[in-house]
C-alpha positions as CSV (number, residue, x, y, z in Angstrom):
1,M,124.1,59.4,98.7
2,E,124.6,61.3,95.4
3,K,125.0,65.1,95.0
4,Q,121.5,65.6,93.6
5,E,119.9,63.9,96.6
6,I,122.1,66.0,99.0
7,F,121.0,69.2,97.1
8,E,117.4,68.2,97.4
9,K,117.6,67.7,101.2
10,I,119.4,71.0,101.6
11,K,116.9,72.8,99.4
12,A,114.0,71.3,101.4
13,A,115.6,72.4,104.7
14,L,116.3,75.9,103.5
15,A,112.8,76.3,102.1
16,E,111.0,74.9,105.2
17,D,113.2,76.1,108.1
18,F,114.4,79.4,106.6
19,D,111.4,80.4,104.5
20,I,113.6,80.9,101.4
21,E,111.7,80.8,98.1
22,E,112.5,77.7,96.1
23,E,113.4,79.6,92.9
24,K,116.3,81.2,94.8
25,L,117.6,77.8,95.8
26,V,120.0,77.1,92.9
27,P,123.5,75.6,93.1
28,E,125.2,78.9,92.3
29,A,123.2,80.8,95.0
30,K,125.6,82.6,97.4
31,L,124.6,81.7,101.0
32,Y,125.1,85.2,102.5
33,E,124.4,87.5,99.6
34,D,121.7,85.7,97.6
35,L,120.0,83.7,100.4
36,E,120.6,86.2,103.1
37,L,121.8,83.6,105.6
38,D,123.8,84.9,108.5
39,S,126.3,83.0,110.7
40,I,123.6,81.8,113.1
41,D,121.5,80.5,110.1
42,A,124.7,78.7,108.9
43,V,125.0,77.0,112.3
44,D,121.3,76.1,112.3
45,L,121.7,74.6,108.8
46,I,124.7,72.5,109.9
47,V,122.7,71.2,112.8
48,K,119.8,70.3,110.5
49,L,122.2,68.5,108.1
50,K,123.7,66.4,110.8
51,S,120.6,64.2,110.7
52,F,121.8,62.6,107.4
53,L,125.5,62.6,107.9
54,P,127.4,59.5,109.1
55,R,129.6,61.4,111.5
56,N,130.0,64.8,113.2
57,I,130.8,67.8,111.0
58,D,134.1,69.5,111.4
59,P,133.3,73.3,111.3
60,E,136.6,73.8,109.4
61,V,135.1,72.1,106.4
62,F,132.5,74.8,106.0
63,K,134.8,77.8,106.4
64,A,135.4,78.0,102.6
65,V,131.8,77.3,101.7
66,R,130.2,80.2,99.8
67,T,127.5,78.8,97.6
68,L,124.8,76.1,97.8
69,Q,126.9,73.9,95.5
70,D,129.9,74.3,97.9
71,V,127.7,72.9,100.7
72,V,126.6,70.0,98.6
73,D,130.2,69.3,97.6
74,A,131.4,69.5,101.2
75,I,128.7,67.1,102.5
76,Y,129.3,64.7,99.6
77,N,133.0,64.6,100.4
78,L,132.3,64.0,104.1
79,I,130.0,61.1,103.3
80,H,132.3,59.5,100.8
81,S,135.4,60.0,102.8
82,T,133.7,58.1,105.6
83,E,132.6,55.3,103.3
84,S,136.1,54.7,102.0
85,K,137.6,54.2,105.5
């Protein structure tokens, strides 16, 4: 799965499940400041993303995530680190 496809899935989840306007869903959007997600929302998003990940998500991976692009990159790295094993 490529980064653009991951971004589109995250964007769709945020728009549908969190009622965030699509024009706000850009790679540089800050999760907490721009998208107004809180820690509960972040957990809900991770649960939603598990459906297209090859393995469980280590919460440590997401501690440094601040923007939508950071989420895309973290998921991309998880997917591709699994494929190379």
